[in-house]
Every structure is written in structure tokens, then in C-alpha cells.
C-alpha positions as CSV (number, residue, x, y, z in Angstrom):
1,M,-41.1,11.1,-18.5
2,K,-41.2,14.9,-18.2
3,Y,-39.0,14.7,-15.1
4,Y,-36.3,12.8,-17.0
5,V,-36.3,15.2,-19.9
6,T,-36.0,18.2,-17.6
7,T,-33.2,16.6,-15.6
8,S,-31.3,15.6,-18.8
9,V,-31.6,19.1,-20.2
10,L,-30.4,20.7,-17.0
11,F,-27.5,18.3,-16.8
12,L,-26.5,19.0,-20.4
13,F,-26.6,22.8,-19.9
14,G,-24.6,22.5,-16.7
15,F,-22.0,20.2,-18.3
16,L,-21.6,22.4,-21.4
17,F,-21.5,25.7,-19.7
18,G,-19.5,24.5,-16.7
19,M,-16.6,23.0,-18.8
20,P,-15.1,26.3,-20.0
21,H,-14.8,27.5,-16.4
22,V,-13.0,24.3,-15.3
23,A,-10.7,24.5,-18.2
24,D,-9.9,28.2,-17.6
25,A,-9.1,27.4,-13.9
26,Q,-6.7,24.7,-14.8
27,S,-5.0,26.5,-17.7
28,G,-4.0,29.5,-15.6
29,G,-6.4,32.1,-16.9
30,A,-6.6,35.8,-15.9
31,G,-5.2,36.6,-12.6
32,T,-3.6,33.2,-11.9
33,G,-0.1,33.9,-12.9
34,G,-0.4,32.6,-16.5
35,T,0.4,34.7,-19.5
36,S,-1.8,37.6,-18.4
37,G,0.9,39.2,-16.3
38,G,-0.2,38.2,-12.9
39,P,2.1,37.2,-10.0
40,P,4.6,34.4,-10.8
41,P,3.5,30.9,-9.9
42,Q,4.7,29.5,-6.6
43,I,7.2,26.7,-6.7
44,V,5.9,23.7,-4.8
45,K,8.5,21.5,-3.1
46,L,7.4,17.9,-2.3
47,E,8.8,16.3,0.8
48,N,9.3,12.6,1.2
49,P,7.0,11.5,4.1
50,L,8.8,8.2,4.4
51,K,12.3,9.7,5.0
52,V,14.0,7.1,2.8
53,G,16.5,8.0,0.1
54,S,16.5,4.9,-2.0
55,I,14.4,1.9,-3.1
56,P,16.3,-0.6,-1.0
57,E,15.8,1.6,2.1
58,F,12.1,1.7,1.2
59,F,11.9,-2.1,1.0
60,A,13.8,-2.4,4.3
61,L,11.3,-0.1,5.9
62,L,8.4,-2.0,4.4
63,I,9.7,-5.3,5.7
64,D,10.2,-3.8,9.2
65,V,6.6,-2.5,9.3
66,L,5.4,-5.9,8.0
67,L,7.3,-7.7,10.7
68,I,5.8,-5.5,13.4
69,F,2.4,-6.8,12.5
70,A,3.4,-10.3,11.5
71,V,5.3,-11.5,14.6
72,P,2.2,-11.3,16.9
73,I,0.2,-13.1,14.3
74,I,2.8,-15.8,14.0
75,V,2.8,-16.2,17.8
76,F,-1.0,-16.4,17.8
77,F,-1.1,-19.2,15.2
78,I,1.6,-21.2,17.0
79,I,-0.5,-21.0,20.1
80,Y,-3.6,-21.9,18.1
81,A,-1.7,-25.0,16.7
82,G,-0.8,-26.0,20.2
83,F,-4.4,-25.6,21.3
84,L,-5.4,-27.9,18.4
85,F,-2.9,-30.5,19.5
86,V,-4.1,-30.4,23.1
87,T,-7.8,-30.7,22.1
88,A,-7.2,-33.5,19.5
89,R,-7.1,-36.1,22.2
90,G,-5.8,-38.8,19.9
91,N,-8.2,-38.1,17.0
92,E,-6.2,-38.6,13.9
93,D,-8.1,-36.0,11.8
94,Q,-7.6,-33.3,14.5
95,I,-3.9,-34.2,14.9
96,K,-3.5,-33.9,11.1
97,K,-5.3,-30.5,11.2
98,A,-3.0,-29.3,14.0
99,K,0.1,-30.5,12.2
100,N,-1.0,-28.6,9.1
101,A,-1.7,-25.5,11.1
102,L,1.8,-25.7,12.7
103,L,3.5,-26.5,9.4
104,W,2.0,-23.5,7.5
105,T,2.6,-21.2,10.4
106,V,6.3,-22.2,10.5
107,I,6.5,-21.8,6.6
108,G,5.0,-18.4,6.8
109,A,7.3,-17.3,9.6
110,V,10.4,-18.5,7.8
111,L,9.3,-16.7,4.6
112,L,8.6,-13.4,6.5
113,L,11.8,-13.6,8.6
114,G,13.8,-14.8,5.6
115,A,12.6,-11.8,3.6
116,K,14.7,-9.5,5.7
117,T,17.8,-11.7,5.3
118,L,17.2,-12.0,1.5
119,L,16.8,-8.2,1.2
120,A,20.1,-7.7,3.0
121,I,21.8,-10.2,0.7
122,I,20.4,-8.5,-2.4
123,I,21.3,-5.0,-1.2
124,N,24.9,-6.1,-0.4
125,T,25.3,-7.8,-3.8
126,V,24.0,-4.8,-5.7
127,D,26.3,-2.5,-3.6
128,Q,29.3,-4.7,-4.5
129,L,28.5,-4.7,-8.2
130,R,28.0,-0.9,-8.2
131,I,31.6,-0.3,-6.9
């Protein structure tokens, strides 16, 4: 019990006496270029790490990166579905499982590859409306 009281008191004093220093450091106190006459604050220029200039370019870049990772996964699952077909050996449940695996792989591939086409259509439509 004595340990908890001592710890609580130390935490309270540290919190109460530490707060003014944190607030002073954030508000631009003495010597930081605030109202005390120090050097003027530096202007910080943020650079765009993605090197894109608009939201449509960002989405195009995002889809391109997604496709880099998705195409090998699509190929893997097509091979997996083929493996399921080969190992089914006439078993109706296994053939159904293989058909479902192939169906969902093709649906996913069409959605991913169609996203790039859909984005191009949307960008062209918006550009034509803007003119």
C-alpha cells in the first residue's frame, strides 16, 4: 500500500510540474523565435513523397502497386484450382471445391484488372466534364 501511495504522489508531482515545461516548449517560449525577439522561425516546406499531383494520379499509382502484388497471387490461385481439379479424381465434392476456387479467383482477377479500366473511364469522364 505504501508503495502505491509513493508512486502515485511521484507521478502527480511529475505530471503537474512537467506540464508547464511542455506547454512552454510548444508555445514558442524564450529563445525559440516567439514573441521574445529571438531568431525568426524557419519555414518548413513539405515535399510530396509519392510524386503525384492529383487524386486520380494517386489512385492510378495505388492500383498499379496493387496489381504488382495481385497478379502473382492470381496466378498462384489459378494453379491451386488446377491442382484441386487434378487431385479430385472424380470426387464430386472435390470437383465442386475446385470449381469454386477457380470461380472466385477469376472474379477477383476481373475485379482487380477491371479497376484500372474503371479508373481510366472515370478520369476521362471527369476531364471531359471539366472542359
